[in-house]
C-alpha angles and dihedrals in degrees: 000000000000123000116194122228093247093052090048091052094047093050091045091053091048091051092048091050095056094100091050099048090044084075097045093122091056091048094050103035103017125120124219124234134162121260131188130204107247102173147344118242128200120208123198113202106173109298094345120093117195133170137193139178120252113223120198121206138166126235130164089002091299132108119240135176130218129197112233122221113303116264093008111115119200122191116260110261096030111140126224138181108244123202116208140161117254094223094042109029092174088067096082142136137188108268098238140085090269090050093051096042107034101068140108092289095059094085091048090052092049094050092048090048092054092047091047092051091048091048093048094048093048093052101032117116115258115256121239091252095056119078126194121237091256092052091050092052092050092048091048091052091048091050092050092050092050092052093049096048 
């Protein structure tokens, strides 16, 4: 099976864009509001310690909170643009590259990317500079015969 370089590049880009197009509804139909960091919370899950900033924002005359990216600490009082859906204001993200990309789909994208690279490398055509083990043995025997004769 041969995969051309352009197909490889297109599929790689699609895999790396998974976290961004997972939020397509927010990007198309979302409304912007201002949020402010109110506190930093630490979570202890077994031996792992993680922290995140809690961002408060208002939508539809109600207060909501949003967890910031894990293990990214923002100073209390820092303001952000928040993108949320009008009909579901709890479905919100920070309106930035980090907000679009650092979400629950990032790990899925990373695993698929690693599997895709492994798949591509295992089925990619061998370059002219690489020789297989059988070719090396044949070339070594030919070289030895030439030297002896």
